[in-house]
N, C-alpha and C positions, 0 to 999 in steps of 0.2 A: 794829086787827084784823089777825090773822096769816093766812097762807095755808100750808096743807100741800099740797105737790105730791107726789103718789104715782103709782107706775106699776102699781098693783095694784087692779083694779076691785072685787074683793071687799072689801078693806080700806076702799076709798072708800065703799062702801055701808054697811059695818058702823059706821064712825065718823062718818058724815055727821051734822052737828049737828041737822039738822031731821028725822031719821028715828029711829024707835024700834028698839031692838035686838031680834033674833029671840028667841023664848022659849027655845030650846035653845042659848043662847050659853054658852060656857065661862066659868068664873068669872074667869079671867085677863083675858079680853076685857072682861068687865064692869068689872073694876078699871081697865083702861086707859080705857074709855069714861067712867067716873066721874071719873077724873083729868082727862081732856080736857074734860069738861063745864064745868069752872071757867074755861075760856079762851074768848075770842071769836075764832073761826077759821072759815075756809072751806076746803073740800077741793077740790082741783083734780086731775083725772086727766090725766096726761101719758104718752104712749107711751114705752116703754123706750128706743127709738131716740133720742128727744129728751131723755132724762134722764141723759146721760152724765156730768154733773158729779157726781152722787151716786156713780156707779160709781167715778169717779176718786178722790173723797175717801175712799171706803171701802177702796180698794186702794192708796192712796198710802203707800209704805213710810216708816217712821220713819227719821230719820237715824241712822247707826251711830255708836257711841261712838268716840272718838279711838283708843283702844287695842284696837279690835276686830280679832281675827284672822280673816281670811277663810277659813273652812273649811266650805263648803257642798257638799252632794252634787249629783248630776246633776239630780234632780227639783226641788230648790230652785233650781238655776241656771235650769232651764226655766221655772219659775214666775216667777222674777225677770225673765227676758227677756220673758215675756208681759205682765207688769205694766208694765214700762218702755215697751213699744211698743203699748199699747192705743190705738186711734185715738179721739181726743176731738173 
């Protein structure tokens, strides 16, 4: 059995395996729910403050190629600085 740890209460409610979907659900959400229904899982809500590992993994920059020429503008430099120094 797998666990999905989410920081969004609405998604937790929509995709909870023991609850039915609302009648006015978008077709994309229905497809996601149908796909997830083939798995045995539980959904766990975790506050965003305690969910920093997902933030890190989604913002972790890819390694640069060996022949990469460093030519970024100021906004990219600021974004890179923020990404590198996010408290985890």
